[in-house]
N, C-alpha and C positions, 0 to 999 in steps of 0.2 A: 354391468357393474359388479354384480355379485360374484362373478368369476375372476375379477381383478384381485391381485394379491398386494396388500398395502405393506408399507414399512412399519414394523412394530414400534409403538411408543412405550415409554416408561409408564408404569402403573400410577406413580405419584411423584410429584416434585414439590416438596415443602420448602418454604422460606419464611423468615420473619415478616410479619405484617408491618406495613409502613404507615406513617402518619403524614398526611398531606401538608406541605409547607405553607406558611402564610403568604398572602398576596404581596405585601411589602411594596406597593406602588406599581406593580406590573399591570398591564392591561388584563392579563389572565394568567393563571397557573393551571396547566393541563397535567393531570396525573393518570397514568395507565393502570387501571385496576385489573384488566385481563380481557381477552377476546375482543369484543367491540365496546367494552365499557370503559369510558373515561369520565373522570370528575374534572369539570372546568369551573374553577373559581374565578369570579369576576366581582367588581365593586357593586354591580347592580344585583346579581343573583348567582347562586351556585347551581350549576347545570350538570346533569348526568346523562350519558348517552347509552341507549340500549342496555339498561341495567339487568345484569344476570348474576345472581348470587346462589342459585340452586346447585346441587351436586350433579344433577343430570339435566341435559337439554332434551326434554321430551315430555309426553303427556303425563300429568300427575306427578312430575318430578321423580318418577320411578322407572321410566323407560328412556331410551335414547342414550347418547354418549355420556360417559361419566367425566367429570372434571379431572384433569391431570394436575393442574395448579389451582390452589384456592384463590379466592379474591385477594389481591395484594393489599387492599385497604379493607379492613373488616367493617361490617355494617355499622357497628356501634361507634366507629371512628369517623364516619361520614359527617361533614358539617351539614347544617340545615340545607336541604335540597328544595329549591323553588321551582325548577323546570326540568322535566324529563323530555328528551328528544328520542322518539321511538320510530325507527326507520321502517319496520315491517313486522309481520306477525309470526315469523319463524321462531321455533322454541328457543333457539340459542340467542335470540335478540329480544323477544317478547316473553318474559318469564313472569307468569301471573303471581306466584308467591312473592317474588321480589317487588313487583308493583304494589301488591297488597301491603307489604311491610312498609314501603315508602309512603303509601297513602295514610296509613295509621300514624306514622311518626311525623310526617312533614306536611301532608296535604298539598302536594305539588300540582302544578299545571302540566298536563301532557300535551305536547304538540306532535302530531303524527299525520301521515298521509290519509287520504280519504278511505273510509270503510273500516277503520280500526277502532272507532269509538266504542261500539257495543262491547267488544272484547275487553278493552281497557277499563270501561266502567264496571264490568263484571268483577274486576279485581278490587273495586272499592274506590277508584279514582273519581272524584267529583267533577273536576274541571278538565275538559278535553277540547282541544282545538284541532279539527281535521281540515287539512288543506290539500289542494291539488298541486301538481307540479307548477312551480314558479309563482304560486300564491305566497303572500307575505302576511305576517302578523307582528304584533309587538306585545311581549309579555314582560311586565315589570321593567319597562324601558329597554328590553333586549329585543332588537329587530331580528326576526327569523324568517327565512325563505326556505320553502321545501323545494328541492331540486330533483331533476330527473335522474333515474338510475335504470340499469338494464338487469332485471332480476325477475322474481316471481313471488307469489304469496300462497300459503296454504298452512292450515293447522291439521288437516285430515284429508281423506281421499275425495271428499265431495265439495270442497270449498276453494279449489285452486283459482287464484286470481280474482277472488271476490272482493279483495281489499287491495289498496295501492301500496307501493313501496317507494322509497326515495331516500335522498340525503338532505342535508341542511347546511345553509350558510347563515351564520349568526354573528352579531356584533358583540365585541368584548371591550367596551370603551372605544378607543381609537382604532383597534385592530379588528380583523374579521377572521373567523375560523370556518373551515369547510369540513364537515363530517360526512363521509361518502356513504355510510351504511354498508349494505351488501350490494355489489354490482360487478357485472362484467365490464370489459372495456368498450367504449363507444365514442362517437364524435361529440357527445354532449359535454365532455369536459372542456373543450374549446368553446362551446356555446355558453357554458356557465361563465367562463371568463369574459366573454363579450357582453353578456347580460348584466353581470354583477361585479365585474372587476376581479382582479386576481386576489385570492385570499392571502392573508399573512401567514396562515398555517393551514395545511391540509392533512386530514387524518384519513389514510387510504388503506383498504384491505390488501393484504399480501399473501394470505394463506387459503387453504381448502380449495386447491386448483387441479389436482391430479385424480384421474387421467384427463388430459385435455379434451379428448373426443367427447367426454361426458360433461365436463365442468366449464368448458370455455364460454358457454352462453349465459352463465350465472355468476362466475367468480373470476376476477383478474388473477393472473399469476404475477410474480414480482417484476418481470420485464414489462408487462402491460401497466403495472402500477407506476413504474418509473416514467413510462410514456405519458400516463395521465398527469403525473407531476409536471412534466414539461408542457403539456397542453394547458394546464391551469396557470402556469407562470408563477406558481407559489415560490417564494424564497425558501420555504422550509416545509417538508412533509414528514410525517411520522407514520410508520406502518402499524397495522393492527390486524385482528382476525387471524391469529396464529397462536400456536403453543399452549392452548387451553383445553380445547375439545378436539379429539381426532374425528373429523368429519369426512375426510377423504384419504387418499393413499400416500401422500408424501410424508416423509419423516418429520419429526417434531422440529428439527433444526434446519430442514431443507429450505424453508422460506427465507431464512436469514442468509444462508449461503447463496441462494439464487438472487437475492436482493443485492448482495455485494457484487456479484458478477454482472448484473444488469446495470448497476451504477457505473462500473468501469467501462462497460461496452458503450454506454450512452453519454459518458463524460459528465456524470453527476457526482458530486462529492458526498462524503459521509455526513457533512454538516447540512447539506441541502436535503437529503433524504436519509433518514435513520430510524431506528427503533428506540424505544425507552425500555429499560429494565422493568420487570413487573413491580409496580409500586413506584417507578421512577417518575419524575416530574420535569416539566419544561416551562419556563417563563416565556410569555408571549408579549411582545411590544410591537407597535406599529413600525414597519420597516421603511 
């Protein structure tokens, strides 16, 4: 991998910060903050996925890839956060400074796969629910199921796969949302549909996939993400995990180009699988 030459990214892309819109009777409003961080506003609770506000995705926030885009919703413009969905312990998904700031300001509940509790508590989170794949809980009347994923975990060289990784299906009033976390493609997307029904909205990763010989076992490419969308039977999917940190070799806009090509090849429309602008929002209602 060290011998592979990647496509250069811009050093920085700045844009005005956005303010999340009100719920206004929708089952949920989903706002893309960047990378795998979404704000999901519902009548029962405000949820944030894999919150990442640090400048670097690495140890002590001084190592690892630097952000190219700032968070599209600034921390001080977040509404009160009640639930954090934390998919796994990689630095670009489990950022301890962000968790600590959320703990101090909102005292949220973290729902996460097995083995991540000690790390999360070290950031000052008081309430943590650890679940195995397909286990369910309810937090503030929000039903949440941890789902299978094909990935791995590690914070350093000696803790590989000591904690579990996964995705989440959760209720937003009448609608359901699937947040896939980080994952390669697998037959579990069809299994998820059989077990839990089709989600009304799926949030699927489309970036950090080149070179395929190295990344195919941990990250989907856009073509595989479109196939996952079809397996799930979701009426709508939104892409994530791109355009924020350069983790692999593809160019910053390549996931969007490849997603457009995969949609055309597989007969999926832009309204069925699309991306949000950074800071963009999508209203969700039961289909």
